[in-house]
C-alpha positions in Angstrom: -55.1 243.1 -66.6 -53.2 241.1 -69.1 -49.6 240.2 -67.9 -46.7 241.5 -69.6 -45.9 239.2 -72.5 -42.6 237.6 -72.6 -42.0 238.9 -76.3 -41.0 242.4 -75.1 -37.7 240.9 -73.9 -36.8 240.3 -77.7 -37.2 244.1 -78.3 -35.3 245.1 -75.3 -32.0 246.8 -76.0 -29.4 244.3 -77.1 -26.9 245.0 -74.5 -29.2 244.3 -71.7 -28.8 240.9 -69.9 -31.7 238.3 -70.4 -32.6 236.0 -67.7 -35.4 235.9 -65.1 -36.4 238.0 -62.1 -34.8 235.9 -59.8 -31.3 236.8 -61.3 -32.0 240.3 -59.9 -32.5 238.9 -56.4 -29.8 237.9 -53.7 -32.2 236.5 -51.3 -35.8 236.1 -50.2 -36.6 235.7 -46.7 -40.1 235.2 -45.2 -40.9 237.7 -42.4 -41.7 237.3 -38.7 -44.6 238.4 -36.5 -42.5 238.0 -33.3 -44.3 238.3 -29.9 -46.0 240.8 -27.9 -44.0 244.1 -27.2 -41.7 243.9 -24.3 -41.9 247.7 -23.7 -38.3 247.8 -22.5 -36.8 249.6 -25.2 -35.8 246.5 -27.3 -39.0 246.2 -29.6 -38.6 246.7 -33.3 -41.0 247.9 -36.1 -42.8 245.1 -37.9 -43.8 246.3 -41.2 -47.1 245.0 -42.7 -48.8 245.6 -46.1 -51.0 248.1 -44.3 -47.8 250.1 -43.7 -47.0 250.2 -47.5 -47.0 253.4 -49.4 -48.7 252.0 -52.5 -48.2 255.3 -54.7 -44.5 256.0 -53.8 -43.7 252.2 -53.3 -42.0 252.9 -50.0 -42.5 251.2 -46.6 -43.9 253.5 -43.8 -41.9 252.3 -40.8 -43.1 255.2 -38.4 -46.7 253.8 -38.1 -45.8 250.1 -38.2 -46.4 248.3 -34.7 -43.9 247.5 -32.4 -43.1 243.9 -31.7 -40.7 241.6 -29.5 -38.2 239.9 -31.6 -35.6 237.7 -30.2 -31.9 238.2 -30.9 -31.5 235.1 -33.2 -34.7 235.9 -35.2 -33.6 239.6 -35.6 -30.4 238.5 -37.1 -32.2 236.7 -39.7 -35.1 239.0 -40.6 -33.5 242.5 -39.9 -34.3 244.8 -42.7 -31.4 246.9 -44.3 -31.8 250.0 -46.1 -32.3 248.9 -49.9 -34.3 245.9 -49.0 -37.5 245.4 -50.6 -40.6 244.2 -48.9 -43.0 241.9 -50.9 -46.4 241.0 -49.8 -47.0 237.3 -50.1 -50.2 236.7 -48.4 -53.4 238.8 -48.2 -54.7 240.9 -50.8 -58.1 241.3 -52.0 -60.5 241.8 -55.1 -59.5 245.2 -56.0 -55.8 245.0 -54.4 -54.1 241.9 -55.2 -51.3 240.5 -53.3 -47.9 240.8 -54.8 -47.0 244.4 -54.2 -43.4 245.2 -53.3 -42.1 248.3 -51.6 -38.6 249.8 -50.8 -37.3 250.0 -47.2 -35.1 253.1 -46.6 -35.5 253.4 -42.9 -32.6 253.7 -40.4 -34.2 252.2 -37.4 -34.4 248.6 -36.6 -37.3 246.9 -38.4 -38.5 243.5 -39.7 -41.4 242.6 -42.3 -44.5 240.6 -41.0 -44.9 236.9 -41.7 -47.3 237.7 -44.6 -44.4 239.5 -46.3 -40.8 238.6 -47.6 -37.5 240.6 -47.4 -35.9 240.7 -50.7 -32.2 241.7 -50.8 -31.2 242.9 -54.3 -28.3 241.1 -56.2 -25.0 243.0 -55.9 -25.2 244.3 -59.4 -28.8 245.6 -59.0 -29.9 249.0 -57.9 -32.7 248.6 -55.2 -34.9 251.5 -56.6 -34.6 250.0 -60.2 -35.8 246.6 -58.7 -38.6 248.4 -56.9 -39.7 249.8 -60.3 -39.4 246.3 -62.1 -41.6 245.0 -59.4 -44.1 247.7 -59.8 -44.3 247.2 -63.6 -44.8 243.4 -62.9 -47.7 244.2 -60.5 -49.2 246.7 -62.5 -49.6 244.5 -65.7 -50.8 241.5 -64.0 -47.7 239.4 -63.8 -47.9 238.8 -60.0 -51.5 238.3 -60.2 -50.6 235.1 -62.7 -48.6 233.7 -59.9 -51.5 233.9 -57.1 -53.0 230.7 -55.6 -56.1 231.3 -53.7 -58.0 228.5 -52.1 -59.7 230.6 -49.3 -60.5 234.2 -48.7 -56.6 234.8 -48.7 -54.5 235.2 -51.7 -51.1 233.6 -51.8 -48.1 234.5 -54.1 -46.1 231.7 -55.4 -43.0 233.6 -55.3 -41.0 230.7 -57.2 -43.4 231.1 -60.1 -43.3 234.9 -60.1 -39.4 234.9 -59.7 -39.0 232.5 -62.6 -40.6 235.2 -65.0 -38.4 235.8 -67.9 -37.0 239.4 -67.7 -34.3 241.6 -69.4 -32.3 244.4 -67.6 -29.4 246.9 -68.0 -26.2 247.2 -66.3 -25.8 248.9 -62.7 -25.0 252.4 -64.1 -27.8 252.4 -66.4 -30.2 251.0 -63.8 -29.3 254.1 -61.6 -30.0 256.4 -64.5 -33.5 254.8 -65.0 -34.1 255.0 -61.2 -33.1 258.7 -61.1 -35.4 259.4 -64.0 -38.5 257.6 -62.6 -37.8 259.2 -59.2 -38.0 262.6 -60.8 -41.0 261.9 -63.1 -43.2 260.0 -60.6 -42.7 262.7 -57.9 -44.1 265.3 -60.4 -47.1 263.2 -60.7 -47.3 262.7 -57.1 -47.5 266.3 -56.4 -50.2 266.7 -58.9 -52.0 263.8 -57.4 -51.6 265.4 -53.8 -53.2 268.6 -54.9 -56.1 266.6 -56.7 -56.8 264.8 -53.1 -56.5 267.9 -51.3 -59.2 269.7 -53.3 -61.4 266.4 -53.0 -60.9 266.9 -49.4 -62.1 270.5 -49.5 -65.0 269.5 -52.0 -66.0 266.8 -49.3 -66.1 269.5 -46.5 -68.1 271.8 -48.7 -70.6 269.0 -49.4 -70.8 268.4 -45.7 -71.5 272.1 -45.0 -74.3 272.2 -47.6 -75.9 269.1 -45.8 -75.6 270.8 -42.6 -76.9 274.0 -43.5 -80.1 272.2 -45.2 -81.0 270.6 -42.1 -80.2 273.4 -39.7 -82.8 275.0 -37.6 -82.6 278.4 -39.6 -86.1 280.1 -40.5 -86.6 281.2 -44.3 -86.5 284.7 -45.2 -90.4 284.6 -45.3 -90.3 283.5 -41.7 -90.8 280.0 -42.2 -91.2 277.8 -39.1 -88.6 275.9 -37.4 -88.3 272.1 -38.0 -90.1 269.6 -35.7 -88.1 266.6 -34.5 -90.0 263.4 -35.0 -88.8 260.0 -34.2 -87.7 258.0 -37.2 -90.4 255.3 -36.4 -93.0 258.0 -36.9 -92.0 259.1 -40.3 -91.3 255.6 -41.8 -94.4 253.4 -42.6 -92.3 250.2 -43.6 -89.2 248.7 -42.0 -87.5 245.7 -43.9 -84.8 244.3 -41.9 -82.4 242.1 -43.7 -79.8 242.1 -40.8 -78.3 238.7 -40.2 -79.5 237.2 -43.5 -77.2 235.5 -45.9 -78.7 233.6 -48.8 -77.1 230.9 -50.8 -75.0 232.7 -53.6 -74.8 231.9 -57.2 -72.5 232.9 -60.0 -75.4 234.7 -61.8 -78.9 235.8 -61.3 -80.4 238.6 -59.3 -77.8 241.1 -57.9 -77.2 240.9 -54.2 -76.8 244.0 -52.2 -75.0 243.7 -48.8 -73.5 246.5 -46.6 -70.3 246.3 -49.0 -72.3 247.8 -51.9 -73.7 250.8 -50.2 -71.4 253.6 -50.1 -71.2 257.5 -50.9 -75.0 257.7 -51.3 -75.1 255.0 -53.8 -75.5 251.4 -54.5 -72.2 250.6 -55.9 -72.3 247.1 -57.6 -68.7 246.9 -58.7 -67.5 247.0 -54.9 -68.8 243.4 -54.4 -70.6 241.3 -57.4 -72.8 238.6 -55.6 -75.9 237.0 -56.9 -78.9 234.7 -55.9 -80.6 232.5 -58.1 -83.8 233.9 -60.0 -86.0 231.4 -59.0 -85.2 231.8 -55.3 -85.7 235.6 -55.6 -89.5 235.6 -54.5 -88.9 233.5 -51.5 -85.7 235.2 -50.4 -87.4 238.5 -50.5 -90.5 237.4 -48.3 -89.6 240.0 -45.7 -90.5 242.4 -48.3 -90.0 243.6 -51.9 -88.2 247.0 -52.7 -90.0 250.0 -54.3 -88.4 252.7 -56.0 -87.5 255.6 -53.6 -86.9 253.2 -50.5 -84.0 254.3 -48.5 -81.4 251.8 -47.5 -79.2 252.0 -44.3 -76.3 249.9 -43.0 -76.5 249.2 -39.5 -73.0 247.8 -39.1 -69.6 247.5 -40.7 -70.1 250.1 -41.7 -72.7 252.0 -39.8 -74.5 254.8 -41.6 -74.0 254.3 -45.3 -77.1 255.3 -47.1 -78.3 254.8 -50.6 -81.9 255.1 -52.5 -83.2 252.6 -54.4 -83.8 253.3 -58.2 -84.0 249.9 -59.4 -85.9 247.6 -57.2 -84.8 244.5 -58.9 -82.2 243.4 -56.5 -82.0 241.4 -53.5 -80.9 242.3 -50.0 -78.8 240.6 -47.2 -76.4 241.2 -44.3 -76.6 244.4 -42.3 -79.1 246.4 -44.5 -82.3 247.8 -43.2 -85.0 249.5 -45.8 -86.7 252.4 -44.7 -90.1 253.6 -46.6 -90.8 257.1 -45.9 -94.3 257.9 -44.8 -94.7 260.8 -47.2 -97.5 262.6 -44.8 -94.5 263.6 -42.8 -91.6 263.6 -45.2 -90.2 262.8 -48.7 -87.9 259.7 -49.4 -85.3 262.5 -50.6 -85.6 264.4 -47.3 -84.9 261.2 -45.3 -82.0 260.1 -47.5 -80.3 263.4 -47.4 -81.0 263.9 -43.8 -79.3 260.4 -42.8 -76.2 261.4 -44.9 -76.0 264.8 -43.3 -73.6 265.6 -40.3 -76.6 265.7 -38.0 -78.0 262.5 -39.2 -74.7 260.8 -38.8 -74.2 262.2 -35.4 -77.6 260.9 -34.1 -76.6 257.3 -35.6 -73.3 257.4 -33.8 -74.7 258.8 -30.6 -77.0 255.5 -30.4 -74.5 253.0 -31.6 -72.8 250.5 -29.7 -69.6 248.2 -30.1 -65.9 248.5 -29.5 -64.3 247.3 -32.5 -67.3 247.9 -35.0 -70.1 250.2 -34.3 -73.5 249.1 -34.8 -77.2 250.4 -33.9 -79.9 248.1 -32.8 -83.4 248.3 -34.2 -85.0 249.8 -31.3 -82.4 252.8 -30.9 -82.8 253.2 -34.6 -86.3 253.8 -34.4 -85.7 256.6 -31.9 -83.4 258.6 -34.1 -84.8 262.2 -34.5 -85.9 263.4 -37.9 -86.2 267.3 -38.3 -89.7 267.7 -40.3 -90.7 270.8 -42.2 -93.8 271.9 -43.9 -93.6 270.3 -47.5 -93.2 273.5 -49.5 -90.1 274.6 -47.3 -88.8 271.1 -47.3 -89.0 271.0 -51.2 -87.4 274.5 -51.5 -84.4 273.3 -49.3 -84.0 270.1 -51.1 -84.2 271.6 -54.4 -81.4 274.0 -53.5 -79.3 271.3 -51.9 -79.5 269.0 -54.7 -78.4 271.6 -57.3 -75.2 272.5 -55.0 -74.5 268.8 -54.4 -74.7 268.0 -58.1 -72.1 270.6 -58.7 -69.6 269.3 -56.1 -70.4 265.7 -57.4 -69.4 266.8 -60.9 -66.2 268.4 -59.7 -65.4 265.2 -57.6 -66.1 263.0 -60.7 -63.5 265.2 -62.6 -60.8 265.1 -59.9 -61.3 261.3 -59.7 -61.0 260.8 -63.5 -57.8 263.0 -63.2 -56.2 260.8 -60.4 -57.0 257.6 -62.4 -55.3 259.2 -65.4 -52.3 260.0 -63.4 -52.2 256.5 -62.1 -52.3 255.1 -65.8 -49.5 257.4 -66.7 -47.5 256.5 -63.9 -47.8 252.7 -64.5 -47.1 253.4 -68.4 -44.2 255.5 -67.6 -42.5 252.8 -65.2 -43.2 250.0 -67.5 -42.0 251.7 -70.6 -38.5 252.8 -68.8 -37.8 249.2 -67.0 -38.5 247.5 -70.4 -36.2 249.7 -72.3 -38.8 251.6 -74.6 -36.8 254.8 -74.6 -33.5 256.1 -73.5 -33.7 257.8 -70.3 -30.7 260.1 -71.0 -32.8 262.0 -73.5 -36.4 261.3 -72.5 -38.8 263.4 -70.6 -41.6 260.9 -70.2 -43.9 263.5 -72.1 -44.7 260.9 -75.0 -45.4 257.8 -72.9 -48.8 256.5 -73.4 -50.0 253.0 -72.9 -47.2 251.0 -71.6 -46.1 247.6 -73.2 -48.5 245.7 -75.3 -49.2 242.2 -74.8 
């Protein structure tokens, strides 16, 4: 995303103060991780980026871990209501480092050593500053200050704080914060309802899958399914677990366990490649075919996808299952492994304390319910029609939430950059935020 251009400052209200983000800040102090909990009543909450409410821009102290912080360190790092917590290290491809949230808690707490405690200047409202940071983050200003030499992103706070900014007086800041609190709360309620509907649709889909593979008989008196071990209904196993090829910046797309989710191969989740001239040698364990079923065996266990485009390479925690169509179709195998019954069978045979995984010999013993082809085809046709409707509704809800997020960001940016007067605005005509 293109960072907010400095030019917006020239168009800000003339009475606003011109300066830099650092002029809005009284102090910035790196956090601490402390020691193991003493469990004597003296421990304090240590808020990490994992404890951020990234929609409401608030710190969720209640779920933060307890840590032992010595008295001297606690005096230096103690969070006060109105402080901001800025993530300085961490992040990822889809969630860059640099988000800030507001701390409003009453209990003793600190932020972790991957974060900084930001105290607003005396003439700055903490809620307004939170929205300033939200505008900067949403439009890429923090991303432009990221340094990354390893897998961890590090925010250069000095560069970020030196970014030019303009801001109103304290009373006007409070009006902006009140306005944005009210408007974003409305959007949050709509978003919450959308998320609840998505959960209900997810439950509906699970119920449809469960019913498809249940032991019910048809109205015509169809037979009960016969359970066969997975090794009997699969005529080709291609195991790419533990395999990591040399990666290139372009070439043949590489599918790892990270790319298999929600029943599909999602290349946007992780874009990696191998060289085209290395493809044949790398895939010597077996080339893919249309209709092959991919199954992740660890981190995460049990994600399933069907191959529609065989021109990809495989690596890391993925097994290819080619159905023996004398017993079941690829679609039957695919949907069963996604069903609650199939997932339960995988988990039953899994091992591991931190990350569940399944060994090949135990995977081969997973029971697969097999029906006569005609009845299996009938059940699948009904299932696919019903699931298609559910997925269509899920898609609409997902697009709705994306639009809500865009509107929230545009509203925040337009407000804190002075594009409208909040004393008369409703936020109804805000569209795309500031232009570069």
